[in-house]
C-alpha positions in Angstrom: 118.5 133.5 54.5 121.2 130.7 53.9 122.5 127.3 55.7 125.4 127.0 57.3 127.9 124.0 57.0 131.3 123.2 58.2 133.7 122.8 55.1 137.1 121.9 57.1 137.9 121.0 60.9 141.3 121.2 62.8 142.4 119.6 66.2 145.3 119.3 67.7 146.2 116.7 70.9 145.1 117.5 73.9 148.1 117.4 76.5 150.4 119.3 78.7 152.2 121.3 76.0 154.8 123.6 78.1 157.0 124.1 75.1 154.2 125.5 73.4 152.4 129.0 73.7 148.8 129.4 73.2 148.7 131.0 69.8 151.2 128.2 67.9 148.1 125.6 69.3 145.4 127.7 67.4 147.7 128.1 64.5 147.7 124.6 64.0 144.3 123.5 64.4 143.7 126.6 62.3 146.0 125.6 59.1 144.8 121.9 59.9 141.0 123.4 59.0 142.2 125.3 55.9 143.4 121.8 54.5 140.8 119.7 55.6 138.6 122.5 53.4 141.1 122.6 50.1 142.9 125.5 51.1 139.8 127.2 51.3 140.6 130.6 54.1 138.4 132.5 56.5 137.4 136.0 56.1 137.1 136.3 60.1 138.3 134.3 63.4 135.9 134.1 66.5 137.7 132.4 69.7 136.8 130.6 72.3 139.3 130.9 75.6 138.4 131.1 79.5 141.6 131.7 81.2 144.2 133.8 79.0 143.5 137.3 81.1 144.3 134.9 84.5 147.0 132.3 83.6 148.6 134.0 80.1 148.0 137.9 80.9 147.2 137.8 77.8 143.8 140.1 76.3 144.0 141.0 72.5 143.5 137.3 72.0 141.8 137.2 69.2 144.4 139.5 67.0 146.8 137.3 68.7 145.9 134.2 67.3 145.1 136.0 63.9 148.4 137.4 63.3 150.7 134.4 64.3 148.8 132.1 62.3 149.1 134.7 59.3 145.8 136.6 58.8 146.8 140.0 60.4 143.8 142.3 59.3 141.0 140.0 59.7 138.3 140.8 61.9 139.0 138.6 65.2 137.7 138.1 68.7 137.8 136.2 71.9 134.9 135.1 73.4 134.5 134.2 76.7 131.4 132.1 78.5 133.8 129.9 81.0 133.8 126.2 80.3 131.4 127.3 77.9 133.9 129.9 75.5 133.9 127.3 72.6 130.1 126.2 72.8 129.6 130.4 72.5 132.3 130.8 69.5 130.4 129.0 67.2 127.2 130.7 68.3 128.7 134.0 67.3 130.4 132.6 64.2 127.6 131.1 63.4 125.7 134.3 63.6 127.9 136.1 61.6 127.9 133.2 58.7 124.0 133.5 58.8 123.3 137.0 58.9 125.3 137.2 55.5 128.1 139.6 57.4 131.2 137.4 56.6 130.8 134.2 54.2 133.8 132.3 55.9 134.4 132.0 59.3 136.9 130.4 61.9 135.5 129.2 64.8 138.0 128.0 67.3 138.6 127.5 70.8 142.0 127.3 72.6 143.4 127.3 76.2 146.9 126.9 77.7 145.9 125.2 81.5 149.7 124.2 82.1 150.7 128.2 82.2 150.7 127.4 86.3 150.4 124.9 89.3 147.3 122.9 89.7 145.9 124.8 93.0 146.3 128.5 90.9 144.6 126.9 87.8 141.8 125.6 89.9 141.6 129.0 91.3 141.2 130.7 88.2 138.6 127.9 86.8 136.3 128.3 90.2 136.0 132.1 88.7 133.2 130.8 86.4 131.3 130.1 90.1 130.0 133.2 92.3 132.7 135.3 93.4 130.7 136.9 96.3 128.9 133.8 97.4 131.0 130.5 96.6 134.6 131.5 95.2 134.9 133.6 98.2 134.4 130.9 100.6 136.7 128.6 99.2 134.1 126.5 96.8 135.8 125.0 94.0 134.3 123.1 90.9 135.3 119.8 92.2 133.5 120.7 95.4 130.7 122.2 93.8 129.9 119.1 91.5 130.7 116.6 94.5 127.7 118.2 96.0 125.6 117.4 92.7 127.1 114.2 92.6 125.9 113.2 96.3 122.5 114.7 96.0 121.8 112.4 92.6 123.8 109.1 94.4 120.7 110.0 97.8 118.1 111.1 95.8 118.0 108.1 93.6 120.0 105.7 95.4 123.2 104.8 94.0 126.7 103.6 95.0 130.2 105.1 93.5 130.6 102.1 92.0 127.5 102.7 89.6 128.6 106.1 89.1 132.1 104.8 87.9 131.0 102.9 84.9 131.0 106.4 83.3 135.1 107.1 83.3 135.4 103.8 82.6 133.5 104.1 79.3 135.1 107.0 78.3 138.8 105.7 79.3 137.6 102.6 76.4 136.4 105.5 73.5 139.6 107.6 74.2 141.9 104.7 73.8 140.9 104.9 69.9 141.1 108.5 69.7 144.4 110.0 68.4 143.8 113.7 69.6 142.8 112.3 73.2 144.9 113.2 76.7 144.1 110.4 78.2 144.6 107.3 75.9 144.2 104.3 78.0 141.3 101.7 79.2 141.0 101.7 82.9 139.0 99.1 84.4 136.4 100.1 87.8 138.7 98.5 90.7 141.2 101.8 89.1 138.7 104.1 89.3 137.5 103.1 92.2 141.1 102.8 93.9 142.1 106.6 92.7 142.5 109.3 95.4 139.5 110.9 96.5 139.4 114.6 95.5 135.9 115.8 96.6 133.8 113.2 98.5 132.4 111.6 96.4 134.8 112.2 93.4 137.8 110.3 92.9 140.4 111.4 90.7 139.6 109.5 87.9 135.6 111.0 88.1 137.1 114.0 86.6 138.3 115.7 83.4 142.1 116.1 83.1 144.0 120.0 82.9 145.2 120.1 79.7 146.3 122.7 76.6 144.8 122.3 73.4 143.2 123.6 70.4 140.2 123.0 67.4 138.8 124.6 64.8 135.6 124.4 62.3 135.3 126.6 59.2 132.0 127.5 59.2 131.0 128.6 55.0 128.0 130.6 54.1 125.6 128.9 51.3 125.4 124.8 50.0 126.1 126.0 46.8 129.5 127.2 48.2 129.8 123.7 50.2 128.8 122.0 47.4 131.4 123.7 45.3 133.8 123.2 47.9 133.0 119.5 48.8 133.9 118.5 44.9 136.7 120.3 44.5 138.5 118.2 47.7 136.3 114.7 46.2 134.1 114.7 49.2 130.8 113.4 48.4 128.8 114.3 52.2 128.0 118.1 53.1 127.5 118.8 57.4 125.1 121.3 57.9 124.8 123.4 61.0 121.1 123.2 61.1 121.1 125.5 64.9 122.9 126.7 67.8 121.2 127.4 70.9 122.4 129.1 73.9 121.1 129.6 77.5 122.0 131.1 80.3 121.0 130.1 84.4 122.1 131.4 87.6 126.0 131.2 88.7 125.0 130.9 92.0 123.7 127.1 93.0 121.7 128.2 95.8 118.8 130.1 93.8 118.7 126.9 91.3 115.3 125.9 90.7 116.5 122.7 91.3 120.0 121.4 92.0 119.9 118.3 89.6 118.6 120.2 87.0 120.2 122.5 84.7 117.7 124.9 83.0 119.8 126.6 80.7 120.8 122.6 79.2 116.9 121.9 79.0 116.0 125.0 77.3 119.0 125.3 74.6 118.3 122.1 73.6 114.6 122.6 73.4 115.4 125.1 71.0 118.3 123.6 69.1 115.5 121.0 67.7 112.9 123.5 67.1 115.5 125.6 64.8 116.9 122.5 63.1 113.3 120.7 62.8 114.4 118.1 64.4 113.1 115.8 66.8 114.8 114.5 69.4 114.2 110.9 68.7 116.1 111.7 65.4 119.4 112.6 67.1 122.0 109.8 66.2 124.8 110.6 67.9 125.8 113.3 70.8 129.4 114.5 72.1 128.1 115.8 75.9 129.7 118.0 78.6 130.9 115.5 80.9 133.5 117.2 83.2 132.6 114.9 85.9 131.0 111.3 86.2 127.9 113.1 87.5 127.3 115.9 84.7 127.3 113.1 82.6 124.2 111.7 83.7 122.6 115.3 84.3 123.1 116.0 81.1 121.4 113.3 79.5 118.8 113.4 81.3 117.9 117.3 80.7 118.8 117.0 77.0 115.8 114.7 77.3 117.4 111.5 76.6 116.7 109.3 79.6 113.9 110.3 82.5 115.1 112.1 85.3 117.1 110.1 87.9 118.0 106.9 85.5 120.4 107.9 83.4 123.0 105.9 85.3 121.1 102.9 85.6 120.3 102.7 82.0 123.9 103.5 80.7 125.1 101.1 82.8 122.9 98.3 81.4 124.7 99.5 78.2 122.7 102.2 76.5 123.6 105.6 74.9 127.2 103.2 73.5 127.8 101.3 70.4 124.4 100.4 68.1 121.9 102.4 70.3 120.0 105.9 69.3 122.0 108.1 70.6 125.5 106.8 70.8 127.4 109.1 73.1 130.7 110.5 73.6 132.7 108.7 71.1 135.7 110.9 71.4 136.0 109.7 75.4 134.2 112.5 76.1 136.0 115.5 78.3 136.6 112.8 80.9 139.3 110.9 78.6 139.6 112.6 75.6 140.3 115.8 78.0 138.8 119.3 78.5 140.9 122.1 77.0 138.1 124.4 78.7 137.8 127.2 76.0 138.3 124.5 73.2 136.1 121.9 74.3 133.1 123.0 72.7 135.0 123.0 69.6 136.5 119.7 70.3 132.8 118.7 70.4 131.6 120.3 66.9 134.6 118.7 65.5 134.1 115.2 66.4 130.9 115.1 65.7 131.5 116.7 62.0 133.8 113.9 61.6 131.2 111.3 62.8 129.1 112.2 60.0 131.2 112.4 57.3 132.5 108.7 58.6 136.3 109.7 58.9 136.7 110.2 62.6 140.2 108.8 63.4 138.8 106.8 66.5 135.8 104.8 67.4 133.4 105.4 64.9 129.7 105.8 64.9 127.2 103.6 63.2 126.7 105.5 60.9 124.8 108.8 62.0 123.0 111.4 60.1 122.4 113.9 62.6 123.8 114.5 66.0 124.2 117.1 68.7 127.1 118.4 71.0 126.3 119.7 74.3 129.0 122.4 75.9 128.7 124.3 79.1 130.0 127.1 81.7 130.2 126.3 85.3 127.6 123.8 86.3 125.5 124.8 83.3 125.5 128.6 83.9 125.6 128.9 79.8 124.8 126.0 77.8 125.3 125.5 73.8 123.1 123.2 72.0 123.8 122.8 68.6 122.6 120.5 65.6 124.6 119.1 62.8 123.2 117.0 59.8 124.5 115.1 57.1 123.4 116.3 53.6 124.0 113.9 50.6 
């Protein structure tokens, strides 16, 4: 089967765009990706989104995005996998291209979280939890992640200050990222003094609510990818070497281990195996850190740190500039922002640009292999991709 390559990427800045519709954001990202690919247009569109039905009252999202962007008539559909919708959209788009059904596919994501007040949006996001056994009793994702954070702290002997080094570093990276929602540095003191929202999680421990859209254009075949690259003067190809998807229970009570995201473990192993890549070869990672504790658990479940040691290693300077792998130079969900259905595509676009060497923010140290990790819920679903630079 032919290999799959990323030929174009497009992103909007993440923010609170009360005056813009989701279709405007998506069209902006799509046309940026087309421009980045030298004018190559998609033959199908896959849209990752979580909340359009609840917050926008809008289904038929794929058709709406295609129509508004000027592609009425193309195959287009929405993919929903909670906060992992972007990763799932990439999975679907990759399958379309890899199978030969379509030669060029736009894998995109869009979310408008400013369509309602914070209380209503929080309730909408909570629908990714178990409706009968969690949401019914008032559980939110901040509350559920707070339980994970409390267990992580108590089991491994960490303090709130220990875990707060994560958001400080993410804000530093985001301060260089023109697409970031929170492009400002912060301090440990500021993080620790931010309002408590679900003990022990404080405001600066959590990703913000925001709007945004991102698109990557996938093409089938190395020959076609090289032809496109030559026309636009680009000498580097970015291959999507693999995409893997796995699930776990929706509710937390039946998990095998509250501090092990089994779907992340499974998806990472499968993605590495399919790409014929060993973990030690991964140079750069964009991982899912909706909360500080999520980032640490993800590092462990992806295999980059022993269980319970990620926070200690991160505080000591691991996973930062000059280490292997370097992690979340976009600022992560924490500071780049988390427009949920689009997040997985932002990660892939950012990783692709790091491999190309043209990411406009904090740059990685010449990576050749990148991994992205996008989850829905507390890793109820996990999407992991492996990207490779090809000369």
